[in-house]
C-alpha positions in Angstrom: 26.4 -33.9 17.5 22.4 -32.6 18.5 22.4 -28.5 17.9 26.2 -28.0 18.5 26.7 -29.7 15.0 24.7 -26.3 13.4 27.5 -24.6 15.3 30.3 -26.2 14.7 29.7 -26.9 11.0 27.5 -24.1 9.4 25.9 -25.3 6.1 22.9 -25.5 4.2 23.7 -28.8 4.0 21.7 -30.0 6.9 18.9 -29.3 4.9 20.0 -32.1 2.2 23.1 -33.6 1.0 22.6 -34.7 -2.4 24.7 -34.6 -5.5 21.7 -32.3 -6.6 21.8 -30.2 -3.8 25.5 -29.6 -3.9 24.9 -28.7 -7.4 22.6 -26.4 -7.3 25.1 -24.6 -4.4 27.9 -24.5 -7.1 25.1 -23.4 -10.0 23.4 -21.1 -7.8 26.7 -19.3 -6.5 27.4 -18.7 -10.5 24.3 -17.2 -11.1 24.6 -14.7 -8.0 27.7 -13.7 -9.1 26.1 -13.0 -12.5 23.7 -11.0 -10.9 26.5 -9.3 -9.2 28.4 -8.6 -12.2 25.2 -6.9 -13.7 24.8 -4.9 -10.4 21.4 -6.3 -9.6 21.0 -6.7 -5.6 24.8 -6.9 -4.7 23.7 -6.9 -0.6 21.6 -9.8 -0.9 23.6 -11.8 -3.9 27.4 -11.2 -1.9 26.0 -12.7 1.1 24.1 -15.6 -0.4 27.8 -16.2 -2.6 28.8 -16.0 0.9 26.5 -18.5 2.4 27.1 -20.8 -0.4 30.5 -21.3 -0.3 30.7 -21.7 3.5 28.7 -24.7 3.1 30.9 -25.6 0.6 33.8 -25.4 2.6 32.2 -27.1 5.7 31.2 -30.3 4.2 34.4 -30.3 1.5 36.4 -31.3 4.6 39.9 -31.3 3.8 39.7 -31.0 0.1 38.3 -27.5 0.8 40.1 -27.3 4.1 43.1 -24.7 3.0 44.1 -21.8 4.5 43.3 -19.5 1.6 39.2 -20.6 1.6 39.3 -19.4 5.4 40.7 -16.3 3.7 38.1 -16.2 0.8 35.3 -16.8 3.5 36.5 -13.9 5.9 37.5 -11.3 3.1 33.8 -12.4 1.7 32.3 -11.6 4.9 33.7 -8.1 5.6 33.4 -7.2 2.2 29.5 -7.7 2.5 29.8 -4.9 5.3 30.9 -2.4 2.9 28.6 -3.2 0.2 25.5 -0.8 -1.3 22.6 -1.1 0.3 23.9 -3.2 3.5 22.2 -2.0 6.8 25.9 -2.5 8.2 27.6 -0.4 5.2 29.6 2.9 6.4 27.3 5.0 4.0 23.7 3.6 3.9 23.0 6.2 0.9 22.6 4.7 -2.7 25.7 4.9 -4.8 25.9 7.8 -7.6 25.9 6.9 -11.3 28.9 7.0 -12.8 30.8 4.8 -15.3 30.3 2.4 -17.7 28.1 -0.4 -15.6 25.8 2.5 -14.4 26.0 2.5 -10.7 29.2 3.1 -8.7 31.0 4.2 -5.9 33.2 7.2 -6.3 36.7 6.6 -6.6 38.3 7.3 -3.4 41.6 10.1 -4.0 44.9 8.8 -3.1 45.7 9.1 0.7 49.5 10.1 -0.5 49.7 12.2 -3.5 53.4 13.1 -3.1 54.5 9.3 -2.5 53.8 8.6 -5.9 54.9 12.2 -7.5 58.6 12.2 -5.1 58.6 8.1 -7.0 58.4 9.8 -10.8 60.6 12.0 -10.0 63.4 10.3 -8.6 66.4 10.1 -10.2 67.4 5.9 -11.2 71.0 4.6 -11.0 72.9 4.6 -14.6 71.1 6.5 -16.2 71.6 10.6 -17.1 
């Protein structure tokens, strides 16, 4: 396959394909998810989680070759671009402190406030 194989099967397992390294990818992803839960370095943690999962999907063959695995990879990569601290993020400013977990983004206003109010006030069939 040569150098073309790196593009066809992007995986960190090219460096080491042992059972220990595959366990490292799994447990490393879990540790990165904990860092993300604690809001410590969200952009690098999300990118590395995505890279670890891409590596596992590439070597998982038919076991990880279903459509939702590709969807998770696509969503994860696009989600990385809106993470605070990512250079590609639309707002590169630091998020303000709010909520129970410290840092957080401001809630976005409802783009359809009249629709929600109309649905709540709509009379239901069979009720007076």
